[in-house]
Steps between C-alpha positions, in 0.01 A plus 500: 500500500619849427500706821475878531636732766154505658509119539841521671381776735190300595704183565737697723208653695323166543814330621519248217847634422737583782579875465841478665610217273362681194696817581811295568483337156386811307647806676529725195163422338231769515154425644342591165688231309485122508856363524645246263706200600819676392433775763517251788807508723517118501513495121771767497707300754439184293343310792171455308464334159248764388251489217197522732242765562608663831142549624422130448828412666416709810140376513628144517714590802320497833615753762651332804292550815658697781594306817215663694245383244620139509423457872150647484208290386301620201169674570289243314624204706336608826208267559192619680500364855184300568339539839395191694139400446396609848589863418322524161180698450189299432155610373375504860785732608440746216134552588169462320522523123200645320396425146609743227147610411378555857431850624717536809359834616129399514397262776304231318427293812201724600299442184 
C-alpha cells in the first residue's frame, strides 16, 4: 500500500509505530514527507538489506512494553467477583413488582 504523510502521522499518534524509534531511524526526514528505505539510518549503515516500504516495516514491529506495564494485569482480564448466594437480591428483597400497564398512582383496590 502506498502511504501518505497523514497515514504516518496517524500511526504515530495511535501508537502503532513507536515515535522514538521512528525518529531514531529517520532523523532528517520532514513530517510532511514519507521516507524511503534509502533514508533509514540502518540502510545507510548497511545493517538492513533494504528494499522494503519503511511504514510496512515499522508496522510489523511491535513496541516493547515498559517494565511497569509487564507487571500490571490488563484491564479486560479482571473478572467480576460473584457474591455468595446468601447475599444476592431476590424478587422478595426488591419489593412488589407491578405490571407495566397498571396505574400506580390510582388506588384500584377500592373499586
